[in-house]
C-alpha positions as CSV (number, residue, x, y, z in Angstrom):
1,M,-16.8,-24.3,-31.2
2,S,-17.4,-26.0,-27.8
3,V,-20.0,-24.8,-25.4
4,L,-17.4,-23.6,-22.9
5,S,-15.7,-21.5,-25.6
6,L,-19.0,-19.9,-26.5
7,I,-19.7,-18.9,-22.9
8,I,-16.2,-17.5,-22.5
9,K,-16.6,-15.5,-25.7
10,R,-20.0,-14.2,-24.6
11,E,-18.7,-13.1,-21.2
12,F,-15.5,-11.5,-22.6
13,I,-17.3,-9.6,-25.3
14,A,-20.0,-8.4,-23.0
15,K,-17.4,-7.1,-20.5
16,V,-15.0,-5.4,-23.0
17,R,-17.9,-3.7,-24.8
18,N,-19.2,-2.2,-21.7
19,K,-18.8,1.6,-21.8
20,S,-17.6,1.8,-18.2
21,F,-14.9,-0.8,-18.9
22,I,-13.6,1.1,-21.9
23,V,-13.6,4.5,-20.1
24,M,-11.9,3.2,-16.9
25,T,-9.3,1.2,-18.8
26,F,-7.8,4.3,-20.4
27,L,-8.9,6.8,-17.7
28,S,-7.5,5.0,-14.6
29,P,-3.8,5.6,-15.4
30,L,-4.5,9.2,-16.0
31,L,-6.4,9.4,-12.8
32,I,-3.5,7.8,-10.9
33,V,-1.0,10.2,-12.4
34,G,-3.3,13.1,-11.7
35,M,-3.9,12.1,-8.1
36,S,-0.1,11.8,-7.6
37,F,0.4,15.3,-8.8
38,L,-2.5,16.6,-6.8
39,I,-1.1,14.9,-3.6
40,G,2.3,16.4,-4.3
41,Y,0.8,19.8,-4.9
42,L,-1.3,19.7,-1.8
43,A,1.8,18.5,0.2
44,S,3.9,21.4,-1.1
45,M,1.1,23.9,-0.2
46,N,1.0,22.5,3.3
47,D,4.8,22.8,3.6
48,K,4.5,26.6,2.8
49,E,2.2,27.2,5.8
50,V,4.1,28.9,8.7
51,K,2.9,28.5,12.2
52,K,3.5,31.2,14.8
53,V,4.1,30.1,18.3
54,A,4.4,32.4,21.3
55,I,6.9,31.9,24.1
56,H,6.5,33.1,27.7
57,D,9.7,32.3,29.5
58,E,9.6,33.4,33.1
59,A,12.8,31.4,33.9
60,G,14.7,33.2,31.1
61,I,16.4,30.0,30.0
62,F,14.8,28.8,26.8
63,K,13.5,31.8,24.9
64,N,16.7,32.0,22.7
65,D,16.9,28.2,22.2
66,F,13.7,27.9,20.1
67,K,15.0,28.7,16.6
68,N,12.8,29.7,13.7
69,T,12.3,27.1,10.9
70,E,10.6,27.1,7.6
71,K,7.4,25.9,9.2
72,T,7.5,27.5,12.7
73,V,8.2,31.0,13.9
74,Y,8.6,31.7,17.6
75,I,7.5,35.0,19.1
76,D,8.8,36.1,22.5
77,L,6.1,37.4,24.8
78,S,8.1,37.1,28.0
79,A,7.9,40.8,28.7
80,M,4.1,40.6,29.0
81,P,2.2,39.5,32.1
82,L,1.2,35.8,31.9
83,Q,-2.6,36.4,31.4
84,V,-2.0,39.1,28.8
85,A,0.4,36.8,26.9
86,K,-2.2,34.0,27.0
87,D,-4.9,36.3,25.6
88,T,-2.6,37.5,22.9
89,A,-1.5,34.0,21.9
90,S,-5.0,32.6,21.8
91,K,-6.1,35.3,19.3
92,N,-3.0,35.6,17.1
93,Y,-0.9,32.5,17.4
94,E,-1.0,28.8,17.1
95,G,-0.2,28.3,20.8
96,M,2.1,29.4,23.6
97,I,5.0,27.7,25.3
98,Y,4.9,28.6,29.0
99,I,8.1,28.1,31.0
100,P,7.6,29.0,34.7
101,K,10.2,30.4,37.1
102,V,11.6,27.7,39.3
103,T,14.3,27.4,42.0
104,D,15.8,24.3,40.5
105,T,16.0,23.9,36.7
106,K,15.4,20.2,37.1
107,E,11.8,21.0,37.9
108,L,11.3,22.2,34.4
109,L,11.4,18.7,33.1
110,K,7.8,18.4,34.3
111,K,6.5,22.0,34.5
112,V,6.9,23.3,30.9
113,E,3.5,23.7,29.3
114,Y,2.3,24.1,25.8
115,I,-1.0,26.0,25.8
116,S,-3.3,25.7,22.7
117,D,-6.9,24.9,21.8
118,D,-5.6,22.6,19.0
119,S,-3.7,19.4,19.6
120,P,-0.1,19.8,18.3
121,S,1.6,17.2,16.1
122,I,3.8,14.6,17.7
123,D,6.8,16.0,15.7
124,F,6.3,19.4,17.2
125,I,6.0,18.0,20.7
126,M,9.2,16.0,20.2
127,S,11.0,19.1,18.9
128,M,10.0,21.1,22.0
129,E,11.1,18.4,24.3
130,E,14.4,18.1,22.4
131,V,15.2,21.8,22.9
132,I,14.4,21.5,26.6
133,D,16.4,18.3,27.1
134,H,19.4,19.9,25.2
135,Q,19.5,23.0,27.3
136,L,19.0,21.3,30.7
137,T,21.6,18.6,29.8
138,Q,24.0,21.5,28.9
139,N,23.3,23.1,32.3
140,N,23.8,19.8,34.2
141,L,27.1,19.2,32.5
142,K,28.4,22.7,33.4
143,E,27.3,22.2,37.0
144,L,29.3,18.9,37.1
145,G,32.4,20.7,35.7
146,F,32.4,19.4,32.2
147,D,33.3,21.5,29.2
148,Y,30.2,21.3,27.1
149,D,31.9,22.8,24.0
150,K,34.5,20.1,24.0
151,I,31.9,17.4,24.3
152,E,30.0,18.9,21.3
153,K,33.2,18.9,19.3
154,A,33.9,15.3,20.2
155,K,30.6,14.1,18.8
156,T,30.6,12.3,15.4
157,N,28.1,11.5,12.7
158,A,28.8,8.2,11.0
159,D,27.6,7.6,7.5
160,I,27.9,3.9,6.5
161,H,28.6,3.3,2.9
162,L,26.5,0.4,1.5
163,T,28.1,-2.0,-1.1
164,K,27.4,-5.4,-2.5
165,F,29.8,-8.4,-2.5
166,S,30.2,-7.8,-6.2
167,G,31.6,-4.3,-5.4
168,E,28.6,-2.3,-6.7
169,D,27.3,0.6,-4.6
170,S,24.0,0.2,-2.9
171,I,21.6,2.7,-1.4
172,K,19.8,3.2,1.8
173,G,16.1,2.6,1.8
174,L,16.2,-0.1,-0.9
175,N,14.1,-2.5,1.2
176,E,11.5,0.1,1.5
177,I,11.4,0.5,-2.3
178,K,11.1,-3.2,-2.7
179,I,8.2,-3.5,-0.2
180,V,6.4,-0.6,-1.9
181,I,6.7,-2.2,-5.3
182,G,5.7,-5.6,-4.1
183,S,2.9,-4.2,-2.0
184,A,1.5,-2.3,-5.0
185,F,1.3,-5.5,-7.0
186,G,-0.1,-7.5,-4.2
187,Y,-2.7,-4.8,-3.4
188,L,-3.7,-4.6,-7.1
189,I,-4.3,-8.3,-7.1
190,M,-6.5,-8.1,-4.0
191,M,-8.4,-5.1,-5.3
192,F,-9.1,-6.6,-8.7
193,I,-10.0,-10.1,-7.3
194,I,-12.7,-8.3,-5.3
195,I,-13.8,-6.2,-8.3
196,Y,-13.9,-8.9,-10.9
197,G,-15.2,-11.5,-8.4
198,N,-18.1,-9.2,-7.7
199,F,-18.7,-8.9,-11.4
200,V,-19.1,-12.7,-11.6
201,M,-21.4,-12.8,-8.6
202,R,-23.6,-10.0,-10.0
203,S,-23.8,-11.7,-13.4
204,V,-25.0,-14.9,-11.8
205,I,-27.5,-13.1,-9.6
206,E,-28.8,-11.1,-12.6
207,E,-29.3,-14.1,-14.8
208,K,-30.9,-15.9,-11.8
209,T,-33.2,-13.0,-11.0
210,N,-34.3,-12.6,-14.7
211,R,-34.9,-16.4,-14.9
212,I,-32.6,-16.5,-17.9
213,I,-30.6,-19.2,-16.1
214,E,-33.5,-21.7,-16.5
215,I,-33.1,-21.4,-20.3
216,I,-29.3,-21.4,-20.3
217,I,-28.9,-24.6,-18.2
218,S,-31.2,-26.5,-20.5
219,S,-28.3,-26.7,-23.0
220,V,-25.3,-26.0,-20.8
221,K,-24.0,-27.8,-17.7
222,P,-23.9,-25.6,-14.6
223,F,-20.1,-26.3,-14.2
224,Q,-19.4,-25.2,-17.8
225,L,-21.5,-22.0,-17.2
226,M,-19.7,-21.2,-14.0
227,L,-16.2,-21.8,-15.4
228,G,-17.1,-19.9,-18.6
229,K,-18.1,-16.8,-16.5
230,I,-14.9,-17.0,-14.5
231,I,-12.5,-17.4,-17.5
232,G,-14.3,-14.8,-19.6
233,N,-14.1,-12.1,-16.8
234,S,-10.5,-13.1,-16.1
235,L,-9.5,-12.5,-19.8
236,A,-11.2,-9.1,-19.7
237,G,-9.2,-8.3,-16.5
238,I,-5.9,-9.5,-18.1
239,L,-6.6,-7.3,-21.2
240,Q,-7.1,-4.3,-18.9
241,F,-3.9,-5.1,-17.0
242,A,-2.0,-5.4,-20.3
243,I,-3.2,-2.0,-21.3
244,W,-2.2,-0.5,-18.0
245,A,1.2,-2.2,-18.1
246,I,1.9,-0.7,-21.6
247,V,1.0,2.8,-20.3
248,G,3.1,2.2,-17.2
249,V,6.1,1.1,-19.2
250,I,5.8,4.2,-21.4
251,L,5.7,6.5,-18.3
252,L,8.6,4.6,-16.7
253,V,10.8,4.9,-19.8
254,G,9.9,8.5,-20.1
255,V,11.0,9.1,-16.5
256,A,14.2,7.1,-17.0
257,S,15.0,9.0,-20.2
258,F,14.4,12.3,-18.4
259,F,16.9,11.4,-15.6
260,G,19.4,9.8,-18.1
261,V,19.1,6.2,-16.9
262,Q,19.7,3.3,-19.3
263,T,17.0,0.6,-19.2
264,G,19.2,-2.3,-20.3
265,A,20.1,-5.4,-18.3
266,Q,22.9,-3.5,-16.5
267,A,20.8,-0.4,-15.9
268,S,24.0,1.6,-15.8
269,I,24.0,5.4,-15.5
270,D,25.7,7.5,-18.1
271,P,28.9,8.9,-16.5
272,E,28.5,12.4,-17.9
273,M,24.9,12.6,-16.7
274,L,25.8,11.2,-13.3
275,N,28.6,13.8,-12.8
276,A,26.3,16.6,-13.7
277,A,23.5,15.2,-11.5
278,Q,25.9,14.7,-8.5
279,Q,26.8,18.4,-8.6
280,E,23.1,19.4,-8.5
281,M,21.4,16.7,-6.4
282,G,23.9,14.2,-5.3
283,G,22.9,11.6,-7.9
284,S,20.4,10.0,-5.5
285,V,17.5,10.0,-8.0
286,Q,19.6,8.2,-10.6
287,M,20.8,5.7,-8.1
288,Y,17.2,4.9,-6.9
289,I,15.9,4.6,-10.5
290,S,18.9,2.4,-11.4
291,E,18.2,0.1,-8.4
292,I,14.5,-0.2,-9.5
293,F,15.6,-1.4,-12.9
294,K,17.9,-4.0,-11.3
295,L,15.0,-5.6,-9.5
296,P,13.5,-8.8,-11.0
297,L,10.8,-6.8,-12.8
298,G,10.3,-9.5,-15.5
299,T,9.7,-12.2,-12.8
300,L,7.5,-9.8,-10.9
301,V,5.2,-9.0,-13.9
302,T,5.1,-12.6,-15.0
303,C,4.2,-13.8,-11.5
304,F,1.7,-11.0,-11.2
305,I,-0.2,-12.4,-14.2
306,V,0.1,-16.0,-13.0
307,Y,-1.0,-15.2,-9.4
308,F,-3.7,-12.9,-10.7
309,I,-5.2,-15.7,-12.8
310,G,-4.8,-18.3,-10.0
311,G,-6.1,-16.1,-7.3
312,Y,-8.9,-14.8,-9.4
313,F,-10.0,-18.3,-10.4
314,L,-9.8,-19.4,-6.8
315,Y,-11.9,-16.6,-5.3
316,S,-14.2,-16.1,-8.3
317,S,-15.4,-19.7,-8.0
318,L,-16.5,-18.8,-4.5
319,Y,-18.1,-15.6,-5.7
320,A,-20.0,-17.6,-8.3
321,A,-21.2,-20.1,-5.7
322,I,-22.4,-17.2,-3.5
323,G,-24.2,-15.6,-6.5
324,A,-26.0,-18.8,-7.2
325,A,-27.0,-19.3,-3.5
326,V,-28.6,-15.9,-3.0
327,D,-31.3,-13.9,-4.7
328,S,-29.9,-10.4,-4.3
329,E,-26.6,-8.6,-3.4
330,T,-28.0,-7.7,0.0
331,D,-28.3,-11.4,0.9
332,S,-24.7,-12.1,-0.2
333,Q,-23.1,-9.9,2.4
334,Q,-23.1,-12.5,5.1
335,F,-21.1,-14.8,2.9
336,L,-18.5,-12.3,1.6
337,L,-16.7,-11.7,4.9
338,P,-15.1,-15.2,5.0
339,I,-13.8,-14.6,1.4
340,I,-12.4,-11.2,2.0
341,M,-10.7,-12.1,5.4
342,P,-7.9,-14.3,3.9
343,M,-7.0,-11.5,1.5
344,M,-6.9,-8.9,4.3
345,L,-4.8,-11.3,6.3
346,G,-2.3,-11.6,3.4
347,V,-2.0,-7.8,3.3
348,Y,-1.3,-7.4,7.0
349,V,1.1,-10.3,7.1
350,G,2.9,-8.8,4.1
351,F,3.3,-5.4,5.6
352,F,4.3,-6.5,9.1
353,T,6.6,-9.4,8.2
354,V,7.9,-9.2,4.7
355,M,9.5,-5.8,5.2
356,N,11.4,-6.9,8.3
357,D,12.2,-10.5,7.3
358,P,11.1,-11.4,3.8
359,H,12.7,-14.9,4.0
360,G,11.4,-15.6,7.5
361,T,9.1,-18.5,8.4
362,V,5.9,-16.5,8.7
363,A,6.5,-14.7,5.3
364,T,7.5,-18.0,3.6
365,V,4.5,-20.0,4.9
366,F,1.9,-17.4,4.0
367,S,3.5,-16.9,0.6
368,I,2.8,-20.7,-0.1
369,I,-0.7,-21.0,1.5
370,P,-3.1,-20.6,-1.6
371,L,-5.5,-18.2,0.0
372,T,-2.8,-15.6,0.9
373,S,0.0,-16.5,-1.6
374,P,-1.2,-14.1,-4.4
375,I,-0.6,-11.2,-2.1
376,V,2.3,-12.2,0.1
377,M,4.4,-13.8,-2.6
378,L,4.2,-10.7,-4.8
379,M,5.5,-8.7,-1.8
380,R,8.5,-11.2,-1.4
381,I,9.5,-11.4,-5.1
382,P,11.4,-8.1,-5.2
383,F,13.7,-9.5,-2.4
384,G,14.4,-12.6,-4.4
385,V,12.5,-15.9,-3.9
386,P,13.9,-19.4,-4.7
387,W,12.4,-21.0,-7.7
388,W,11.2,-24.1,-5.8
389,Q,9.1,-21.9,-3.4
390,L,7.5,-20.2,-6.4
391,A,6.8,-23.6,-8.0
392,I,5.2,-25.0,-4.8
393,S,3.2,-21.9,-4.3
394,I,1.8,-21.8,-7.8
395,A,1.1,-25.6,-7.9
396,L,-0.8,-25.4,-4.6
397,L,-2.7,-22.3,-5.8
398,F,-4.0,-23.9,-9.0
399,G,-4.5,-27.3,-7.3
400,T,-6.6,-25.5,-4.6
401,F,-8.5,-23.7,-7.4
402,L,-9.5,-27.0,-9.0
403,L,-10.6,-28.4,-5.6
404,V,-12.6,-25.2,-4.8
405,V,-14.2,-25.2,-8.2
406,W,-15.4,-28.8,-7.7
407,F,-17.0,-27.8,-4.3
408,A,-18.3,-24.5,-5.6
409,S,-19.9,-26.2,-8.7
410,K,-22.0,-28.4,-6.3
411,I,-23.4,-25.3,-4.6
412,Y,-23.8,-23.6,-8.0
413,R,-25.8,-26.3,-9.7
414,V,-28.3,-26.4,-6.8
415,G,-28.4,-22.7,-6.0
416,I,-29.1,-21.3,-9.4
417,L,-32.6,-22.9,-9.4
418,M,-33.4,-21.9,-5.8
419,Y,-35.6,-18.9,-5.4
420,G,-37.2,-17.0,-2.5
421,K,-35.2,-18.5,0.3
422,K,-32.1,-17.3,2.0
423,P,-29.7,-20.2,2.4
424,T,-27.9,-20.8,5.7
425,W,-24.4,-22.3,6.2
426,K,-26.0,-25.6,7.1
427,E,-28.0,-25.7,3.9
428,L,-24.9,-24.9,1.9
429,Y,-23.2,-27.9,3.5
430,K,-26.1,-30.1,2.5
431,W,-25.8,-28.9,-1.1
432,L,-22.3,-30.1,-1.2
433,K,-23.5,-33.7,-0.6
434,Y,-26.0,-33.7,-3.6
């Protein structure tokens, strides 16, 4: 067995035998599911809370226009004097809408007040403004001699039906589903590059601090040691991802079976199940699940593994170089920001460009640049990416990895034997010339 294989085996076994690794591998999916249910439960509890808002309408125009909803109940205090209404509202209600008496209703556009010690939500403010605008518009139309009731009857509400050129029905919000799925994969890559990259850095710092490294490099080349650490930790990460993928597929198939969706290539919906669901909930859930199964999930999962390996190798070589250059994790902080910044840039570019224009110039360029491609390309894949762009992106990613490993190994072989001195960027540059 080669020296590199022994190092990879040692790093892999040390990682997978770690108790925290075993516990989190099987506990993480359950925690995610549990958090999802907890968020949903808390959201449902929040929806049940009813806010009471007082109204003091001196103008006598709007008090009947504020309709009670499931979340808000309006209480009319117009019969009370203003100061008494304020005192009552401050003690018993969320706030009070004050509508003063004016000579011209147009003055109310700027004089209506909402009195409360708490800041209202933007949705609540917009709903109040909508009621006021609606009533004042109605009054203006009547003053101009228009029949408001006829205008209301003439209004329409269009509902565009989405179909594909093949004749299949489509659904609204499909782009949002795609960006959520792609963003989830891209965010996972960024998160685990940071996590496992830090593992590599800590391993190097620990061996360097304990002076074990002096014994190891007597029989192993620094480049082999660095590469072995990177590959060993990446294999442990892939194993963890594989276990999570299996658990995820089981959960996905369970959900699909519950809603009566077939998971074959056509992802068709059983007609009887569809008819029954349409009567109860319009068939929207089935349509959304069906569209999810029609996405290039195989390509997405495969590219996720490829980009995880490439992105991990690329960034972990930098983490290993940093670990070799410093004596403690505290000293490493000044070097970590330049590594994290490209990944953060990839996340923001993905969110702000891929959703609106997944095949635009900005999204395409950043999905090919090696430092951001593991994140941005994963966000683009659900929208469909030409094979040649994938090929160029992957080739550049692994080519850049080899180049970065070559530079990082130069820092690594000098830094692992340096003690008691904090390196500067200038010294790191000198190490590259050795």
